[in-house]
PyMOL CGO cylinders between C-alpha atoms (Angstrom):
from pymol import cmd
from pymol.cgo import CYLINDER

trace = [
    CYLINDER, -6.49, -13.82, 16.35, -4.16, -11.01, 15.28, 0.3, 1, 1, 1, 1, 1, 1,
    CYLINDER, -4.16, -11.01, 15.28, -4.87, -7.28, 15.20, 0.3, 1, 1, 1, 1, 1, 1,
    CYLINDER, -4.87, -7.28, 15.20, -4.32, -5.38, 11.96, 0.3, 1, 1, 1, 1, 1, 1,
    CYLINDER, -4.32, -5.38, 11.96, -4.71, -1.76, 10.91, 0.3, 1, 1, 1, 1, 1, 1,
    CYLINDER, -4.71, -1.76, 10.91, -5.56, -1.06, 7.27, 0.3, 1, 1, 1, 1, 1, 1,
    CYLINDER, -5.56, -1.06, 7.27, -5.25, 2.58, 6.35, 0.3, 1, 1, 1, 1, 1, 1,
    CYLINDER, -5.25, 2.58, 6.35, -7.45, 3.14, 3.31, 0.3, 1, 1, 1, 1, 1, 1,
    CYLINDER, -7.45, 3.14, 3.31, -9.68, 0.09, 3.59, 0.3, 1, 1, 1, 1, 1, 1,
    CYLINDER, -9.68, 0.09, 3.59, -12.74, 1.31, 1.72, 0.3, 1, 1, 1, 1, 1, 1,
    CYLINDER, -12.74, 1.31, 1.72, -11.87, 0.29, -1.83, 0.3, 1, 1, 1, 1, 1, 1,
    CYLINDER, -11.87, 0.29, -1.83, -9.41, -1.47, -4.09, 0.3, 1, 1, 1, 1, 1, 1,
    CYLINDER, -9.41, -1.47, -4.09, -6.51, -3.29, -2.48, 0.3, 1, 1, 1, 1, 1, 1,
    CYLINDER, -6.51, -3.29, -2.48, -7.35, -1.99, 1.00, 0.3, 1, 1, 1, 1, 1, 1,
    CYLINDER, -7.35, -1.99, 1.00, -10.89, -3.36, 0.85, 0.3, 1, 1, 1, 1, 1, 1,
    CYLINDER, -10.89, -3.36, 0.85, -9.74, -6.67, -0.60, 0.3, 1, 1, 1, 1, 1, 1,
    CYLINDER, -9.74, -6.67, -0.60, -7.14, -7.01, 2.13, 0.3, 1, 1, 1, 1, 1, 1,
    CYLINDER, -7.14, -7.01, 2.13, -9.66, -6.12, 4.85, 0.3, 1, 1, 1, 1, 1, 1,
    CYLINDER, -9.66, -6.12, 4.85, -12.03, -8.85, 3.66, 0.3, 1, 1, 1, 1, 1, 1,
    CYLINDER, -12.03, -8.85, 3.66, -9.24, -11.43, 3.41, 0.3, 1, 1, 1, 1, 1, 1,
    CYLINDER, -9.24, -11.43, 3.41, -7.91, -10.72, 6.91, 0.3, 1, 1, 1, 1, 1, 1,
    CYLINDER, -7.91, -10.72, 6.91, -11.42, -10.98, 8.34, 0.3, 1, 1, 1, 1, 1, 1,
    CYLINDER, -11.42, -10.98, 8.34, -11.90, -14.31, 6.55, 0.3, 1, 1, 1, 1, 1, 1,
    CYLINDER, -11.90, -14.31, 6.55, -8.79, -15.52, 8.40, 0.3, 1, 1, 1, 1, 1, 1,
    CYLINDER, -8.79, -15.52, 8.40, -10.48, -14.64, 11.70, 0.3, 1, 1, 1, 1, 1, 1,
    CYLINDER, -10.48, -14.64, 11.70, -8.40, -11.56, 12.49, 0.3, 1, 1, 1, 1, 1, 1,
    CYLINDER, -8.40, -11.56, 12.49, -9.46, -8.32, 14.13, 0.3, 1, 1, 1, 1, 1, 1,
    CYLINDER, -9.46, -8.32, 14.13, -9.25, -5.50, 11.59, 0.3, 1, 1, 1, 1, 1, 1,
    CYLINDER, -9.25, -5.50, 11.59, -9.28, -1.76, 12.19, 0.3, 1, 1, 1, 1, 1, 1,
    CYLINDER, -9.28, -1.76, 12.19, -9.84, -0.19, 8.79, 0.3, 1, 1, 1, 1, 1, 1,
    CYLINDER, -9.84, -0.19, 8.79, -9.96, 3.50, 7.97, 0.3, 1, 1, 1, 1, 1, 1,
    CYLINDER, -9.96, 3.50, 7.97, -11.94, 5.26, 5.29, 0.3, 1, 1, 1, 1, 1, 1,
    CYLINDER, -11.94, 5.26, 5.29, -12.05, 8.86, 4.13, 0.3, 1, 1, 1, 1, 1, 1,
    CYLINDER, -12.05, 8.86, 4.13, -15.01, 9.60, 1.85, 0.3, 1, 1, 1, 1, 1, 1,
    CYLINDER, -15.01, 9.60, 1.85, -16.82, 6.28, 1.44, 0.3, 1, 1, 1, 1, 1, 1,
    CYLINDER, -16.82, 6.28, 1.44, -17.69, 4.11, 4.47, 0.3, 1, 1, 1, 1, 1, 1,
    CYLINDER, -17.69, 4.11, 4.47, -16.62, 0.47, 4.40, 0.3, 1, 1, 1, 1, 1, 1,
    CYLINDER, -16.62, 0.47, 4.40, -19.66, -1.67, 3.65, 0.3, 1, 1, 1, 1, 1, 1,
    CYLINDER, -19.66, -1.67, 3.65, -18.59, -4.91, 5.27, 0.3, 1, 1, 1, 1, 1, 1,
    CYLINDER, -18.59, -4.91, 5.27, -20.65, -6.54, 8.03, 0.3, 1, 1, 1, 1, 1, 1,
    CYLINDER, -20.65, -6.54, 8.03, -18.34, -8.42, 10.37, 0.3, 1, 1, 1, 1, 1, 1,
    CYLINDER, -18.34, -8.42, 10.37, -18.09, -8.40, 14.16, 0.3, 1, 1, 1, 1, 1, 1,
    CYLINDER, -18.09, -8.40, 14.16, -14.29, -8.37, 13.93, 0.3, 1, 1, 1, 1, 1, 1,
    CYLINDER, -14.29, -8.37, 13.93, -14.21, -5.19, 11.83, 0.3, 1, 1, 1, 1, 1, 1,
    CYLINDER, -14.21, -5.19, 11.83, -13.90, -1.73, 13.36, 0.3, 1, 1, 1, 1, 1, 1,
    CYLINDER, -13.90, -1.73, 13.36, -14.09, 1.10, 10.84, 0.3, 1, 1, 1, 1, 1, 1,
    CYLINDER, -14.09, 1.10, 10.84, -13.14, 4.72, 11.43, 0.3, 1, 1, 1, 1, 1, 1,
    CYLINDER, -13.14, 4.72, 11.43, -12.98, 7.89, 9.38, 0.3, 1, 1, 1, 1, 1, 1,
    CYLINDER, -12.98, 7.89, 9.38, -9.48, 9.22, 8.80, 0.3, 1, 1, 1, 1, 1, 1,
    CYLINDER, -9.48, 9.22, 8.80, -8.10, 11.87, 6.48, 0.3, 1, 1, 1, 1, 1, 1,
    CYLINDER, -8.10, 11.87, 6.48, -4.38, 11.09, 6.38, 0.3, 1, 1, 1, 1, 1, 1,
    CYLINDER, -4.38, 11.09, 6.38, -3.61, 14.65, 5.24, 0.3, 1, 1, 1, 1, 1, 1,
    CYLINDER, -3.61, 14.65, 5.24, -5.20, 16.08, 8.39, 0.3, 1, 1, 1, 1, 1, 1,
    CYLINDER, -5.20, 16.08, 8.39, -2.80, 16.15, 11.33, 0.3, 1, 1, 1, 1, 1, 1,
    CYLINDER, -2.80, 16.15, 11.33, -5.63, 15.67, 13.84, 0.3, 1, 1, 1, 1, 1, 1,
    CYLINDER, -5.63, 15.67, 13.84, -5.68, 11.88, 13.71, 0.3, 1, 1, 1, 1, 1, 1,
    CYLINDER, -5.68, 11.88, 13.71, -8.54, 10.26, 15.62, 0.3, 1, 1, 1, 1, 1, 1,
    CYLINDER, -8.54, 10.26, 15.62, -8.19, 6.51, 16.12, 0.3, 1, 1, 1, 1, 1, 1,
    CYLINDER, -8.19, 6.51, 16.12, -10.77, 4.20, 17.68, 0.3, 1, 1, 1, 1, 1, 1,
    CYLINDER, -10.77, 4.20, 17.68, -9.99, 2.36, 20.91, 0.3, 1, 1, 1, 1, 1, 1,
    CYLINDER, -9.99, 2.36, 20.91, -7.15, 0.08, 19.90, 0.3, 1, 1, 1, 1, 1, 1,
    CYLINDER, -7.15, 0.08, 19.90, -5.70, -2.99, 21.60, 0.3, 1, 1, 1, 1, 1, 1,
    CYLINDER, -5.70, -2.99, 21.60, -2.31, -2.66, 23.27, 0.3, 1, 1, 1, 1, 1, 1,
    CYLINDER, -2.31, -2.66, 23.27, -0.80, -4.94, 20.63, 0.3, 1, 1, 1, 1, 1, 1,
    CYLINDER, -0.80, -4.94, 20.63, -0.96, -4.38, 16.89, 0.3, 1, 1, 1, 1, 1, 1,
    CYLINDER, -0.96, -4.38, 16.89, 0.42, -7.15, 14.67, 0.3, 1, 1, 1, 1, 1, 1,
    CYLINDER, 0.42, -7.15, 14.67, 0.45, -5.38, 11.35, 0.3, 1, 1, 1, 1, 1, 1,
    CYLINDER, 0.45, -5.38, 11.35, -0.17, -2.13, 9.49, 0.3, 1, 1, 1, 1, 1, 1,
    CYLINDER, -0.17, -2.13, 9.49, -0.82, -1.69, 5.79, 0.3, 1, 1, 1, 1, 1, 1,
    CYLINDER, -0.82, -1.69, 5.79, -0.78, 1.82, 4.34, 0.3, 1, 1, 1, 1, 1, 1,
    CYLINDER, -0.78, 1.82, 4.34, -2.88, 1.90, 1.15, 0.3, 1, 1, 1, 1, 1, 1,
    CYLINDER, -2.88, 1.90, 1.15, -3.49, 5.57, 0.23, 0.3, 1, 1, 1, 1, 1, 1,
    CYLINDER, -3.49, 5.57, 0.23, -1.73, 6.70, -2.91, 0.3, 1, 1, 1, 1, 1, 1,
    CYLINDER, -1.73, 6.70, -2.91, -2.07, 8.59, -6.17, 0.3, 1, 1, 1, 1, 1, 1,
    CYLINDER, -2.07, 8.59, -6.17, -1.39, 8.13, -9.86, 0.3, 1, 1, 1, 1, 1, 1,
    CYLINDER, -1.39, 8.13, -9.86, -0.91, 11.63, -11.20, 0.3, 1, 1, 1, 1, 1, 1,
    CYLINDER, -0.91, 11.63, -11.20, 0.78, 11.24, -14.57, 0.3, 1, 1, 1, 1, 1, 1,
    CYLINDER, 0.78, 11.24, -14.57, 1.79, 14.33, -16.54, 0.3, 1, 1, 1, 1, 1, 1,
    CYLINDER, 1.79, 14.33, -16.54, 4.73, 15.69, -18.54, 0.3, 1, 1, 1, 1, 1, 1,
    CYLINDER, 4.73, 15.69, -18.54, 7.62, 16.84, -16.37, 0.3, 1, 1, 1, 1, 1, 1,
    CYLINDER, 7.62, 16.84, -16.37, 7.30, 20.48, -17.43, 0.3, 1, 1, 1, 1, 1, 1,
    CYLINDER, 7.30, 20.48, -17.43, 3.70, 20.57, -16.19, 0.3, 1, 1, 1, 1, 1, 1,
    CYLINDER, 3.70, 20.57, -16.19, 4.58, 19.39, -12.67, 0.3, 1, 1, 1, 1, 1, 1,
    CYLINDER, 4.58, 19.39, -12.67, 4.65, 22.17, -10.10, 0.3, 1, 1, 1, 1, 1, 1,
    CYLINDER, 4.65, 22.17, -10.10, 6.65, 22.01, -6.85, 0.3, 1, 1, 1, 1, 1, 1,
    CYLINDER, 6.65, 22.01, -6.85, 3.32, 22.06, -5.01, 0.3, 1, 1, 1, 1, 1, 1,
    CYLINDER, 3.32, 22.06, -5.01, 2.23, 18.93, -6.90, 0.3, 1, 1, 1, 1, 1, 1,
    CYLINDER, 2.23, 18.93, -6.90, 5.40, 17.19, -5.75, 0.3, 1, 1, 1, 1, 1, 1,
    CYLINDER, 5.40, 17.19, -5.75, 4.92, 18.27, -2.13, 0.3, 1, 1, 1, 1, 1, 1,
    CYLINDER, 4.92, 18.27, -2.13, 1.30, 17.08, -2.04, 0.3, 1, 1, 1, 1, 1, 1,
    CYLINDER, 1.30, 17.08, -2.04, 2.24, 13.71, -3.50, 0.3, 1, 1, 1, 1, 1, 1,
    CYLINDER, 2.24, 13.71, -3.50, 5.05, 13.33, -0.95, 0.3, 1, 1, 1, 1, 1, 1,
    CYLINDER, 5.05, 13.33, -0.95, 2.74, 14.25, 1.92, 0.3, 1, 1, 1, 1, 1, 1,
    CYLINDER, 2.74, 14.25, 1.92, 0.18, 11.64, 0.86, 0.3, 1, 1, 1, 1, 1, 1,
    CYLINDER, 0.18, 11.64, 0.86, 2.53, 8.80, 0.00, 0.3, 1, 1, 1, 1, 1, 1,
    CYLINDER, 2.53, 8.80, 0.00, 5.37, 9.28, 2.47, 0.3, 1, 1, 1, 1, 1, 1,
    CYLINDER, 5.37, 9.28, 2.47, 4.78, 11.78, 5.27, 0.3, 1, 1, 1, 1, 1, 1,
    CYLINDER, 4.78, 11.78, 5.27, 1.36, 10.43, 6.21, 0.3, 1, 1, 1, 1, 1, 1,
    CYLINDER, 1.36, 10.43, 6.21, 2.67, 6.86, 6.22, 0.3, 1, 1, 1, 1, 1, 1,
    CYLINDER, 2.67, 6.86, 6.22, 5.45, 7.97, 8.56, 0.3, 1, 1, 1, 1, 1, 1,
    CYLINDER, 5.45, 7.97, 8.56, 2.93, 9.60, 10.91, 0.3, 1, 1, 1, 1, 1, 1,
    CYLINDER, 2.93, 9.60, 10.91, 0.79, 6.45, 11.04, 0.3, 1, 1, 1, 1, 1, 1,
    CYLINDER, 0.79, 6.45, 11.04, 3.77, 4.23, 11.79, 0.3, 1, 1, 1, 1, 1, 1,
    CYLINDER, 3.77, 4.23, 11.79, 5.03, 6.62, 14.47, 0.3, 1, 1, 1, 1, 1, 1,
    CYLINDER, 5.03, 6.62, 14.47, 1.60, 6.66, 16.11, 0.3, 1, 1, 1, 1, 1, 1,
    CYLINDER, 1.60, 6.66, 16.11, 1.51, 2.84, 16.26, 0.3, 1, 1, 1, 1, 1, 1,
    CYLINDER, 1.51, 2.84, 16.26, 5.14, 2.01, 16.96, 0.3, 1, 1, 1, 1, 1, 1,
    CYLINDER, 5.14, 2.01, 16.96, 4.66, 1.21, 20.66, 0.3, 1, 1, 1, 1, 1, 1,
    CYLINDER, 4.66, 1.21, 20.66, 1.81, -1.18, 19.92, 0.3, 1, 1, 1, 1, 1, 1,
    CYLINDER, 1.81, -1.18, 19.92, 3.74, -2.83, 17.11, 0.3, 1, 1, 1, 1, 1, 1,
    CYLINDER, 3.74, -2.83, 17.11, 6.72, -3.48, 19.36, 0.3, 1, 1, 1, 1, 1, 1,
    CYLINDER, 6.72, -3.48, 19.36, 4.49, -5.50, 21.71, 0.3, 1, 1, 1, 1, 1, 1,
    CYLINDER, 4.49, -5.50, 21.71, 3.72, -8.02, 18.98, 0.3, 1, 1, 1, 1, 1, 1,
    CYLINDER, 3.72, -8.02, 18.98, 5.78, -11.17, 18.50, 0.3, 1, 1, 1, 1, 1, 1,
    CYLINDER, 5.78, -11.17, 18.50, 5.45, -10.94, 14.70, 0.3, 1, 1, 1, 1, 1, 1,
    CYLINDER, 5.45, -10.94, 14.70, 4.79, -7.32, 13.75, 0.3, 1, 1, 1, 1, 1, 1,
    CYLINDER, 4.79, -7.32, 13.75, 4.84, -6.46, 10.07, 0.3, 1, 1, 1, 1, 1, 1,
    CYLINDER, 4.84, -6.46, 10.07, 4.37, -3.25, 8.09, 0.3, 1, 1, 1, 1, 1, 1,
    CYLINDER, 4.37, -3.25, 8.09, 3.46, -3.30, 4.40, 0.3, 1, 1, 1, 1, 1, 1,
    CYLINDER, 3.46, -3.30, 4.40, 3.84, -0.25, 2.15, 0.3, 1, 1, 1, 1, 1, 1,
    CYLINDER, 3.84, -0.25, 2.15, 3.34, 0.17, -1.59, 0.3, 1, 1, 1, 1, 1, 1,
    CYLINDER, 3.34, 0.17, -1.59, 5.75, 1.45, -4.20, 0.3, 1, 1, 1, 1, 1, 1,
    CYLINDER, 5.75, 1.45, -4.20, 5.44, 1.11, -8.00, 0.3, 1, 1, 1, 1, 1, 1,
    CYLINDER, 5.44, 1.11, -8.00, 7.25, -0.64, -10.82, 0.3, 1, 1, 1, 1, 1, 1,
    CYLINDER, 7.25, -0.64, -10.82, 7.97, 2.85, -12.19, 0.3, 1, 1, 1, 1, 1, 1,
    CYLINDER, 7.97, 2.85, -12.19, 10.61, 3.52, -9.52, 0.3, 1, 1, 1, 1, 1, 1,
    CYLINDER, 10.61, 3.52, -9.52, 13.03, 0.94, -10.90, 0.3, 1, 1, 1, 1, 1, 1,
    CYLINDER, 13.03, 0.94, -10.90, 11.89, 1.22, -14.54, 0.3, 1, 1, 1, 1, 1, 1,
    CYLINDER, 11.89, 1.22, -14.54, 11.80, 4.60, -16.23, 0.3, 1, 1, 1, 1, 1, 1,
    CYLINDER, 11.80, 4.60, -16.23, 8.40, 5.44, -17.74, 0.3, 1, 1, 1, 1, 1, 1,
    CYLINDER, 8.40, 5.44, -17.74, 7.22, 8.58, -19.49, 0.3, 1, 1, 1, 1, 1, 1,
    CYLINDER, 7.22, 8.58, -19.49, 5.17, 11.02, -17.39, 0.3, 1, 1, 1, 1, 1, 1,
    CYLINDER, 5.17, 11.02, -17.39, 5.92, 9.17, -14.11, 0.3, 1, 1, 1, 1, 1, 1,
    CYLINDER, 5.92, 9.17, -14.11, 8.33, 11.71, -12.54, 0.3, 1, 1, 1, 1, 1, 1,
    CYLINDER, 8.33, 11.71, -12.54, 5.97, 12.71, -9.75, 0.3, 1, 1, 1, 1, 1, 1,
    CYLINDER, 5.97, 12.71, -9.75, 4.83, 9.27, -8.64, 0.3, 1, 1, 1, 1, 1, 1,
    CYLINDER, 4.83, 9.27, -8.64, 8.31, 7.78, -9.08, 0.3, 1, 1, 1, 1, 1, 1,
    CYLINDER, 8.31, 7.78, -9.08, 9.82, 10.44, -6.81, 0.3, 1, 1, 1, 1, 1, 1,
    CYLINDER, 9.82, 10.44, -6.81, 7.41, 9.89, -3.93, 0.3, 1, 1, 1, 1, 1, 1,
    CYLINDER, 7.41, 9.89, -3.93, 7.31, 6.11, -4.24, 0.3, 1, 1, 1, 1, 1, 1,
    CYLINDER, 7.31, 6.11, -4.24, 11.09, 6.07, -4.53, 0.3, 1, 1, 1, 1, 1, 1,
    CYLINDER, 11.09, 6.07, -4.53, 11.09, 7.69, -1.11, 0.3, 1, 1, 1, 1, 1, 1,
    CYLINDER, 11.09, 7.69, -1.11, 8.86, 4.87, 0.14, 0.3, 1, 1, 1, 1, 1, 1,
    CYLINDER, 8.86, 4.87, 0.14, 11.48, 2.35, -1.00, 0.3, 1, 1, 1, 1, 1, 1,
    CYLINDER, 11.48, 2.35, -1.00, 14.21, 4.24, 0.85, 0.3, 1, 1, 1, 1, 1, 1,
    CYLINDER, 14.21, 4.24, 0.85, 12.02, 4.48, 3.95, 0.3, 1, 1, 1, 1, 1, 1,
    CYLINDER, 12.02, 4.48, 3.95, 11.33, 0.75, 3.80, 0.3, 1, 1, 1, 1, 1, 1,
    CYLINDER, 11.33, 0.75, 3.80, 15.00, -0.17, 3.81, 0.3, 1, 1, 1, 1, 1, 1,
    CYLINDER, 15.00, -0.17, 3.81, 15.99, 2.36, 6.47, 0.3, 1, 1, 1, 1, 1, 1,
    CYLINDER, 15.99, 2.36, 6.47, 13.18, 1.38, 8.85, 0.3, 1, 1, 1, 1, 1, 1,
    CYLINDER, 13.18, 1.38, 8.85, 13.90, -2.30, 8.33, 0.3, 1, 1, 1, 1, 1, 1,
    CYLINDER, 13.90, -2.30, 8.33, 17.38, -1.66, 9.69, 0.3, 1, 1, 1, 1, 1, 1,
    CYLINDER, 17.38, -1.66, 9.69, 16.19, 0.51, 12.56, 0.3, 1, 1, 1, 1, 1, 1,
    CYLINDER, 16.19, 0.51, 12.56, 13.24, -1.61, 13.69, 0.3, 1, 1, 1, 1, 1, 1,
    CYLINDER, 13.24, -1.61, 13.69, 14.65, -5.12, 13.24, 0.3, 1, 1, 1, 1, 1, 1,
    CYLINDER, 14.65, -5.12, 13.24, 14.32, -7.67, 14.70, 0.3, 1, 1, 1, 1, 1, 1,
    CYLINDER, 14.32, -7.67, 14.70, 11.14, -6.48, 16.45, 0.3, 1, 1, 1, 1, 1, 1,
    CYLINDER, 11.14, -6.48, 16.45, 9.23, -5.16, 13.45, 0.3, 1, 1, 1, 1, 1, 1,
    CYLINDER, 9.23, -5.16, 13.45, 9.52, -6.19, 9.81, 0.3, 1, 1, 1, 1, 1, 1,
    CYLINDER, 9.52, -6.19, 9.81, 8.77, -3.73, 7.02, 0.3, 1, 1, 1, 1, 1, 1,
    CYLINDER, 8.77, -3.73, 7.02, 8.51, -4.46, 3.30, 0.3, 1, 1, 1, 1, 1, 1,
    CYLINDER, 8.51, -4.46, 3.30, 7.04, -2.77, 0.24, 0.3, 1, 1, 1, 1, 1, 1,
    CYLINDER, 7.04, -2.77, 0.24, 5.24, -4.18, -2.77, 0.3, 1, 1, 1, 1, 1, 1,
    CYLINDER, 5.24, -4.18, -2.77, 5.94, -2.59, -6.16, 0.3, 1, 1, 1, 1, 1, 1,
    CYLINDER, 5.94, -2.59, -6.16, 2.99, -3.32, -8.46, 0.3, 1, 1, 1, 1, 1, 1,
    CYLINDER, 2.99, -3.32, -8.46, 2.56, -2.55, -12.10, 0.3, 1, 1, 1, 1, 1, 1,
    CYLINDER, 2.56, -2.55, -12.10, -0.76, -1.20, -13.35, 0.3, 1, 1, 1, 1, 1, 1,
    CYLINDER, -0.76, -1.20, -13.35, -3.55, -2.90, -11.40, 0.3, 1, 1, 1, 1, 1, 1,
    CYLINDER, -3.55, -2.90, -11.40, -7.29, -2.77, -12.01, 0.3, 1, 1, 1, 1, 1, 1,
    CYLINDER, -7.29, -2.77, -12.01, -8.35, -0.68, -9.02, 0.3, 1, 1, 1, 1, 1, 1,
    CYLINDER, -8.35, -0.68, -9.02, -10.51, 2.44, -8.63, 0.3, 1, 1, 1, 1, 1, 1,
    CYLINDER, -10.51, 2.44, -8.63, -7.29, 4.46, -8.30, 0.3, 1, 1, 1, 1, 1, 1,
    CYLINDER, -7.29, 4.46, -8.30, -6.27, 3.39, -11.82, 0.3, 1, 1, 1, 1, 1, 1,
    CYLINDER, -6.27, 3.39, -11.82, -9.71, 3.82, -13.37, 0.3, 1, 1, 1, 1, 1, 1,
    CYLINDER, -9.71, 3.82, -13.37, -8.64, 6.83, -15.43, 0.3, 1, 1, 1, 1, 1, 1,
    CYLINDER, -8.64, 6.83, -15.43, -6.02, 4.72, -17.17, 0.3, 1, 1, 1, 1, 1, 1,
    CYLINDER, -6.02, 4.72, -17.17, -8.44, 1.85, -17.78, 0.3, 1, 1, 1, 1, 1, 1,
    CYLINDER, -8.44, 1.85, -17.78, -11.56, 3.70, -18.85, 0.3, 1, 1, 1, 1, 1, 1,
    CYLINDER, -11.56, 3.70, -18.85, -12.18, 1.72, -22.04, 0.3, 1, 1, 1, 1, 1, 1,
    CYLINDER, -12.18, 1.72, -22.04, -11.71, -1.80, -23.39, 0.3, 1, 1, 1, 1, 1, 1,
    CYLINDER, -11.71, -1.80, -23.39, -9.09, -0.48, -25.82, 0.3, 1, 1, 1, 1, 1, 1,
    CYLINDER, -9.09, -0.48, -25.82, -7.04, 0.98, -22.97, 0.3, 1, 1, 1, 1, 1, 1,
    CYLINDER, -7.04, 0.98, -22.97, -7.28, -2.24, -20.99, 0.3, 1, 1, 1, 1, 1, 1,
    CYLINDER, -7.28, -2.24, -20.99, -6.21, -4.35, -23.99, 0.3, 1, 1, 1, 1, 1, 1,
    CYLINDER, -6.21, -4.35, -23.99, -3.30, -2.01, -24.74, 0.3, 1, 1, 1, 1, 1, 1,
    CYLINDER, -3.30, -2.01, -24.74, -2.06, -2.20, -21.16, 0.3, 1, 1, 1, 1, 1, 1,
    CYLINDER, -2.06, -2.20, -21.16, -2.57, -5.98, -21.08, 0.3, 1, 1, 1, 1, 1, 1,
    CYLINDER, -2.57, -5.98, -21.08, -0.30, -6.27, -24.11, 0.3, 1, 1, 1, 1, 1, 1,
    CYLINDER, -0.30, -6.27, -24.11, 2.50, -4.25, -22.48, 0.3, 1, 1, 1, 1, 1, 1,
    CYLINDER, 2.50, -4.25, -22.48, 2.99, -6.87, -19.76, 0.3, 1, 1, 1, 1, 1, 1,
    CYLINDER, 2.99, -6.87, -19.76, 4.90, -10.11, -20.30, 0.3, 1, 1, 1, 1, 1, 1,
    CYLINDER, 4.90, -10.11, -20.30, 2.00, -11.99, -18.65, 0.3, 1, 1, 1, 1, 1, 1,
    CYLINDER, 2.00, -11.99, -18.65, -0.36, -10.28, -21.13, 0.3, 1, 1, 1, 1, 1, 1,
    CYLINDER, -0.36, -10.28, -21.13, -2.67, -8.88, -18.51, 0.3, 1, 1, 1, 1, 1, 1,
    CYLINDER, -2.67, -8.88, -18.51, -2.75, -6.05, -16.02, 0.3, 1, 1, 1, 1, 1, 1,
    CYLINDER, -2.75, -6.05, -16.02, -2.81, -6.77, -12.32, 0.3, 1, 1, 1, 1, 1, 1,
    CYLINDER, -2.81, -6.77, -12.32, -5.86, -7.81, -10.35, 0.3, 1, 1, 1, 1, 1, 1,
    CYLINDER, -5.86, -7.81, -10.35, -6.62, -6.70, -6.81, 0.3, 1, 1, 1, 1, 1, 1,
    CYLINDER, -6.62, -6.70, -6.81, -6.16, -10.29, -5.61, 0.3, 1, 1, 1, 1, 1, 1,
    CYLINDER, -6.16, -10.29, -5.61, -2.60, -10.35, -7.01, 0.3, 1, 1, 1, 1, 1, 1,
    CYLINDER, -2.60, -10.35, -7.01, -1.59, -7.57, -4.64, 0.3, 1, 1, 1, 1, 1, 1,
    CYLINDER, -1.59, -7.57, -4.64, -3.75, -8.75, -1.75, 0.3, 1, 1, 1, 1, 1, 1,
    CYLINDER, -3.75, -8.75, -1.75, -2.15, -12.21, -1.76, 0.3, 1, 1, 1, 1, 1, 1,
    CYLINDER, -2.15, -12.21, -1.76, 1.36, -10.74, -1.71, 0.3, 1, 1, 1, 1, 1, 1,
    CYLINDER, 1.36, -10.74, -1.71, 0.34, -8.42, 1.12, 0.3, 1, 1, 1, 1, 1, 1,
    CYLINDER, 0.34, -8.42, 1.12, -1.11, -11.29, 3.17, 0.3, 1, 1, 1, 1, 1, 1,
    CYLINDER, -1.11, -11.29, 3.17, 2.13, -13.20, 2.75, 0.3, 1, 1, 1, 1, 1, 1,
    CYLINDER, 2.13, -13.20, 2.75, 4.20, -10.27, 4.01, 0.3, 1, 1, 1, 1, 1, 1,
    CYLINDER, 4.20, -10.27, 4.01, 1.91, -9.82, 7.01, 0.3, 1, 1, 1, 1, 1, 1,
    CYLINDER, 1.91, -9.82, 7.01, 2.07, -13.49, 7.95, 0.3, 1, 1, 1, 1, 1, 1,
    CYLINDER, 2.07, -13.49, 7.95, 4.74, -15.41, 9.84, 0.3, 1, 1, 1, 1, 1, 1,
    CYLINDER, 4.74, -15.41, 9.84, 5.41, -17.31, 6.59, 0.3, 1, 1, 1, 1, 1, 1,
    CYLINDER, 5.41, -17.31, 6.59, 7.56, -14.31, 5.67, 0.3, 1, 1, 1, 1, 1, 1,
    CYLINDER, 7.56, -14.31, 5.67, 9.20, -14.06, 9.10, 0.3, 1, 1, 1, 1, 1, 1,
    CYLINDER, 9.20, -14.06, 9.10, 12.73, -13.95, 7.56, 0.3, 1, 1, 1, 1, 1, 1,
    CYLINDER, 12.73, -13.95, 7.56, 11.91, -11.20, 5.07, 0.3, 1, 1, 1, 1, 1, 1,
    CYLINDER, 11.91, -11.20, 5.07, 12.41, -7.52, 5.82, 0.3, 1, 1, 1, 1, 1, 1,
    CYLINDER, 12.41, -7.52, 5.82, 13.62, -4.43, 4.00, 0.3, 1, 1, 1, 1, 1, 1,
    CYLINDER, 13.62, -4.43, 4.00, 12.57, -5.85, 0.64, 0.3, 1, 1, 1, 1, 1, 1,
    CYLINDER, 12.57, -5.85, 0.64, 10.84, -4.28, -2.35, 0.3, 1, 1, 1, 1, 1, 1,
    CYLINDER, 10.84, -4.28, -2.35, 8.75, -7.08, -3.83, 0.3, 1, 1, 1, 1, 1, 1,
    CYLINDER, 8.75, -7.08, -3.83, 7.81, -6.66, -7.52, 0.3, 1, 1, 1, 1, 1, 1,
    CYLINDER, 7.81, -6.66, -7.52, 4.29, -7.90, -8.26, 0.3, 1, 1, 1, 1, 1, 1,
    CYLINDER, 4.29, -7.90, -8.26, 4.13, -6.64, -11.80, 0.3, 1, 1, 1, 1, 1, 1,
    CYLINDER, 4.13, -6.64, -11.80, 3.45, -9.38, -14.34, 0.3, 1, 1, 1, 1, 1, 1,
    CYLINDER, 3.45, -9.38, -14.34, 7.15, -9.45, -15.19, 0.3, 1, 1, 1, 1, 1, 1,
    CYLINDER, 7.15, -9.45, -15.19, 7.17, -5.80, -16.24, 0.3, 1, 1, 1, 1, 1, 1,
    CYLINDER, 7.17, -5.80, -16.24, 10.34, -4.87, -14.34, 0.3, 1, 1, 1, 1, 1, 1,
    CYLINDER, 10.34, -4.87, -14.34, 12.62, -7.65, -15.58, 0.3, 1, 1, 1, 1, 1, 1,
    CYLINDER, 12.62, -7.65, -15.58, 11.20, -9.49, -18.60, 0.3, 1, 1, 1, 1, 1, 1,
    CYLINDER, 11.20, -9.49, -18.60, 12.00, -7.82, -21.89, 0.3, 1, 1, 1, 1, 1, 1,
    CYLINDER, 12.00, -7.82, -21.89, 10.37, -9.21, -25.01, 0.3, 1, 1, 1, 1, 1, 1,
]
cmd.load_cgo(trace, "trace")
């Protein structure tokens, strides 16, 4: 049984990942902010955590943590001229600074594991230029840089990788998928002719947490229906 921390485990990818790790008989410590995690499992410990509040309160944790997944994020799309510096700072604090604080808080426990792994999330928009994505691309681009730099600094003790999804059907993306017409239009934009499902990202995350990926670190893994490389 391994010990995992899921930051943002109450919905979407975080909830899917929490359920999958529990199904594999792991101990999971999953945080939530506004909505409690409604999963009944003896191996699940839930705790309230606002990642933007510096006063982090963690439950009693084991000495060894085998993996951390940082799920909080934002999709704030707007024309460049409407983005304020404060918008950029808030996005950076949520996507990058808070992830750094979580990792720093758990680094000693991670180093005690024989197969520690950290999984972060970027976006296909970092490597592919899209309209109205300046804000999210800037902060997630920083996540990609952080992933590579920490992979160098923490190897071989701790592996760190990031997944770069395209549009995925999660609560976070609900504003972009609020009608059948929007869903169909976004399906058509992808070479695989569908948007992502939560399970697509969960399965990639499970792989990066497992020892099956023990020779992979510092990588940005596209899980994007071919969006980043296939041009039709």
